[in-house]
Residue, then its C-alpha position, 0 to 999 in steps of 0.5 A: x524527545x518529541x512524542x507524536x499525538x498519534x502515538x499517544x492516541x494509540x497508547x490510550x486506545x491500547x490501555x482502554x482496550x486492556x482495561x475494558x477487556x479485563x472489566x467485561x471478563x470479570x463482569x461476565x464471569x461473576x454476574x453472567x446468568x450463564x455459568x461461566x464454567x460451562x460452555x455457554x458461560x465461556x462463549x459469553x465471556x469470549x464473545x463479550x471480550x471480542x466485541x470490546x477489543x475488535x470494536x475500537x480496532x475496527x473504528x481505527x481501521x475504518x478511517x478514511x484516507x487523509x487529504x494530501x496538502x494542496x501545493x501551488x508551484x510555478x513551472x520553473x521550480x527545481x524538483x528534488x527526488x530522494x528515497x523514502x526516509x521517515x515514516x511520514x514519507x509513507x503517510x504522504x505517499x499513501x495519501x497522494x496514492x489514494x487521492x490521485x490513484x483512487x481506483x485501486x483495490x489496495x486504496x479501498x482497504x483503507x489508509x492503514x493498509x495502504x501505508x503498510x503497502x507503501x513501506x514494503x517498497x521503501x524497506x525492500x532491497x529489491x524495490x524503489x520508493x521515491x519522493x519528489x520535493x519542491x522547496x522542501x515540500x513533498x509534491x509527488x511519489x513513485x514506487x516500483x520494483x527492480x526485481x519482481x520475484x525477489x521483491x515478492x519473496x521478500x515481502x512474503x517473508x518479512x511483511x506477509x503476516x503484517x499485511x495479511x493482518x491489516x488486510x483481514x482487519x480491513x475486509x472484516x468491516x468492509x463486506x462489499x470489498x470482502x466479497x470482491x476480494x473473494x471473487x477476484x483475488x483470494x484464489x490467486x493470492x493463495x496460489x501465488x503464496x504457495x508458488x513463492x514458498x516453493x520457489x528458490x531464489x535464483x537469477x534464472x527465474x527473475x523477470x528481465x524487467x523492472x515494474x513502475x508500480x505507482x506514480x502520483x503528483x499532487x494536483x496543485x503541483x501538476x506541470x511542475x516537472x515532478x512526475x517526469x523527475x520521478x520517472x527519470x529517477x526510476x529509469x536511472x536506478x533501473x539501468x544502474x541495477x543492470x536491468x534493460x527494460x521497465x514496464x507499467x500499466x495505466x488506465x486507457x484514455x483520459x483516465x490514465x497517463x498514457x500521453x504522459x508516458x509517451x512523452x517520456x519515451x515509453x511505448x504502448x504495447x497493448x491492453x490487458x484486463x486486471x483481476x478487477x475486470x478493468x482494462x489497462x494499457x501496458x507500456x514498456x521502456x528500453x533502457x541503456x544496459 
C-alpha cells in the first residue's frame, strides 16, 4: 500500500493540533491567573484553544496554488480526452485553472477550495469534468454543467457544507477577499440557497441549455489541439444528453478566448457584467438534437 506524503502530513498536523489543544487547555485550566470556573477563565481557555487549532489550519488554507508542469508538444500529437478519475485529476485541474484562468473569484479562495470546487463537476451526475492527455501526460482540463438547476441542487445537498466550510476558512484569512465577497456575492448566494431549497426537482424548471464553465490548457501545450478536443468532447456529451444548446462566457478582447470559440463555431451574442463588475462576452453553440 502506498501512503502519500500529503496524507502523512495531514495526520501529523491533526495529531499536533490535538496534542497542542489538550496541552494548552490543561495549562490554562491549572495555571491561568483567572479562575477557570468563572467566565474569564472559560473565555481564556476557549480563546487559547481556538488560536492553537485555527492557526495551523489557516496556514494550510493559505497555501498558494501549485504551479502546473510545463509541457512542450508538437502540433501533430494525438490528444486523448477522458473524464476525471483519481483525485490527482482535480489537483491538476485546479492548478491549470489557477494558472491560466487566474481572474476568477474562486481562484482567490486558494487551492483547497478550488480543488473541492473542481471535484463537484466530477462527482455530480449532471456535470462534466474532462482531462486532455498527450502521451499519457495531462495538458488541459474542462468542466461544465449539462443541467444547471439539477447540478446546483446536487451540489447544495451533497457538497454544500464542505464548500461552505472551505470558503469560510479561506475568507477568514483573506480580509480583502472577504470584503469583496460581502459586497458582491453574499446576498446573492443566500437568496440562491433559499431558492434552491424551495424548488422541487422537475424537468419543467430546467434550463434548456448546457454551460461550459471553464476550459484551460497548459501554456506549453498550446496549439496542440487539446483545447479544441476538450470543447468538442463537451459538445458531444451535451448533444448525447438531448440538450440542443451550449453556452459560455469569456473575457472580451485579447484577455479572453473569443477567437478560439468563434473558430470552433460558437456565436457571440452580446456582453454582460458579472458580480465582480467584469465585462464578459457571451457565446452560444447550437447542437444536433
